[in-house]
N, C-alpha and C positions, 0 to 999 in steps of 0.2 A: 836271280837278284840276290846278292850277298847282304844279308841283314842280321842274321843271328849273332848274338853276342855283342851287339852294339847298343849304345845308350838310347833309352826311350824317353818320350816326352812325359812330363808330369801333368799335361793339360788334357789327358784322356779321362773321361768320366763315364759312369754307367747310369742308366735311368732306372728308377724303381717303379715306374708306372706312367701311363699315358693318358687317358681320355679317349674319346672316339672322334672319328671324322664326322663332321656335321655338314651335310649338304655339299654343294659345290664339288670339290675335289678336282682332279685333273682331267676329267672328261674322257671322251672316247679317243683321244689322240694316241694313247698307248695301248698295246694289246697285252692280254694276260700271258705270263711266262717270260716277257722281256721288259716288264715295267722298269726294273732296276737299271736296264741298260742305258736309259736316257739320263745321262749324268746330271743335266741341269733341270730335271723335272722337279722343281722346288717351289716353295711358296712365293718367292720373289718373281720368278719367271711367270708363275700363274697370275700374279697381280699385273705384270706388265702386259699380258696378252688377254686379260679379261676373264681368265679362268680362275675365279677366286676360291681360295681355300678358306672355308669359313671357320669360325671359332678361334680367331687369333688373339683374343683379349683375355683368355682364361688363365694366363700365366704358364710358366714352364713346369714340366714334370720335375719331381725331386730327383736330384742326382748326387752321386758320391764318387770319390776317386776310384778309378778302375784298379782293383788290387788282385784280381785273379791272374793266374800264371798260364792261362791258355795260350796256345800258339797264336791264335788270331789276335788276341789282345796285345800280346808282345809285338806282333807284326805292325799293328796299327800305331802303337807307341813309337816304334822306330821310324816308320814312315813320317809321322807327324813331326818328330824331332828333326828329321832330315829337311822337311819343308821349313821349319823354324830357322835352321842354320842358314839355308839358302836365302830366305827372304830377309833375315837380319842383315846379311851381307849386302844384298841388293839395295835395301833401304838405306843402309849406312853409306853406300857409295853415292847416293843421291842426297845425303845430308838429312835424312829423315830417320825416324825411329819406328821399327816394326812392332806392332802390337799383336801378340800371338793369339790365335783363335782357340776356342775350346773344341773338343770333339767328343760327342756323346754317343756311346754305344747303347742301342735299345733293342728290345725284343718284342716284336709285334706291333707296338704302337708307342707314340711319344707325343708330348705336347711341348711345342716350342713357342717362342715369342711371335712367330709367324703363323701359328695355328697348329692344329693337331694333324698328325700324319700316321700312316701305317707303313708296314714293310713294303706294300705295293708302290709307295711313293718313290722308293729307291733312295740312294744317298742324296742329301741335299744340304745346302747352306742357307742359314737364316741370317740376314744382315742385321736384323733388329737386336739379336743377342750375340752376334758375331760367333756363331757356333756351327760346326759341321755335324750333321746327324747321320748315323750309319747303323742300319739294322744288322743284327748279327747273322741273319740268313743270307746276307750279301755274299759272303765268301762261298757258301754252298751253291748259290745261284751262278756265281762266276764260274765255278768249276764245272757245273753241269752244262751251262750254256756254251762255254768255250771248249768243252771236252777236256778240261784240265784234271789231271789225276792228282789228288792230294798226296799220293805216295811217290810220285815221280820226282826224282831229284834232278836239279840242274847241275851245271858244272861248277867247279870251284873246290876249295879245300874243305875238309870234313867239318871244321868249326863254323865256317861262314856259309856253307852251301845252302841255298834256298830251295824252294820247291817251284817246279814249272808253273808258270802263270802268276807268280808273285808280282811281277812288274806290271802286268795288266791291272791287277788290283790296286797297286800303288798309284798307277796312272789316274784311276778314278778318284782316289783320295786327293791327289795333288790338283786335279781339276777343280774339286770343290774348294780347296784352299785358294785356288786362283780366283774364285768369286770373292773370297775374303780380301784378297789383295785389291781387287776392283773396288770394294767398299772403302778400304783405307785410302785409296787414291781418289775417291770421289766419283769414280766412273759409274758405279751402280746408281748413285743418286742422280747423275745426269741422265742416264738412260730412263730412269723412272719418270723424271720430269718431262723429258722429250716424248715419252710414250703416251703421256696424258694429253698431248696436244696434237696427235696425229691419228690417222686412221688405223684400223686393226692391221691391215696389210703392212703399213709402214712400221707399226709397233713390232710386228713379227720380224721384220728385217733388222730392227734394232736388237731384238732378242738374239737373232742369229749372230750378229756381230759380237755381242757380249759373250755368248757361249764359245764362239771360235777363239776369242781372246783368252778365255779361261783354258782352252786346249793349248794355246800357244804358251801361256804361263806354265802349264804342266811340262811342256817341253823345256822351257827355261830352267825349271827345277831340276829336271834330269841332267841337263848339261852342266849346271853349276854344281850339282851334287858330286859329280865325278872329281872335281877339283878339291872338294872339302873332305871327302872320305878317303882315307889312306888306301891307295891302290885301286880306288874306284869301286862302285857297287854294281855296275852293269855286268851281266854275263852274256855269253853268246845266245842270241835269240830273244833277249829282253826287249829290244826295240821293236822287233817283229811282233811281239805280243801286244805292245801298246798300239801299233799301227793296225793290227788285226782288230783290236777292240774298237778303235776309232772308226774303222771301216764298217763295223757291224751296227753302230748306233747313229748313223746318218739318218736324217729325216726321210730321204728317198728309200733307203734300205728298209726302214721300219714300215713305210707305207706299202712297199712291195710285199714284205713278209706277211702283212695283215690282209693282203688282197685289196687294198684301197688304191684309188687313183693317185698317182704322184702329182701333187699340186704345190709348186714352189711357193705360192703366196701364203700357204698355210705353214710353211717351215718355221720353226722357232729355234732350231739348233744347228742347222746347216747340213749339207749333203755329206755323204761318206768321204768323197774326195776332198771337200773343204776341211773336214775335221782332221783328216790325215795330213793335209797340206800345212795347216796351221800348227799342229803339234810338231811336225817335222821342222818347221821354220824356227820355232822356239828351241828345239833340241839342237839344231845346227848352229844357231847364233848365240844362245845363252844371253840374249839381250832383250830386256823389256821393250826397248824402243822398236824392236822388230815386230812387235805384236800389235801394231796399230791396225786393227781390223775395221775401225770406224772410218778412217780416211776422211776426216773432217765432217762426218755426219752429225757430230754433237757440237 
């Protein structure tokens, strides 16, 4: 992925402290070592499925603009700027105005408007403060879990050449921004309302639809970005990285990895095949309209 030397977003901030997780949490669905892999394991999903993250009324951690010049911070700024460019374009086409989210980088723990979280929560989006939260250990976990070498260079010219695995990381960030788009479009609110009126199994199905749509929106971002960035930003192997990531975080794959029985009624994010399918659909179409995972369910 060619990202170096490109303009970054001014909406990236760092957290100076967090608070602690109080009770609840995300339960036993996720296993140690791959917690971060479940893109949408976030406070809103927990609320939808009854796995409440406690302590959500204590206010946010103190944040400030991210000013360090580390490689990971620069990368996050560029990816977020790319999502901003794409979604401004998409919303303008629909006669609407895109409201940019914030992205908070934290170390270890953080307090959001949706509750307190630790690095074990993984990247998440909080609709209450319209902010994506990303622990700084995320990049290390990605490289270790996917066998990505931080020193391995991708193809491309010397100035723009990225590192192998960059696109898989960008995919995760764009998925969380996809949840922000859902909030702006009122989809998150509809899912929450519908989930309160149905059984746990039915609420889980709604959660799957919501997560798969965020995957599809990530695909739309990748498609549209190619037309906005001069010469494109995708490199050979980038799409395969994203598909590999999507395949590893399906509910069925995670259940098998943890030695648990694969129980579709308990799924909240979709199977590996579904996640790959919907990301690919967005990538190939570049159209939000192609991302209707709900099919009249709401």
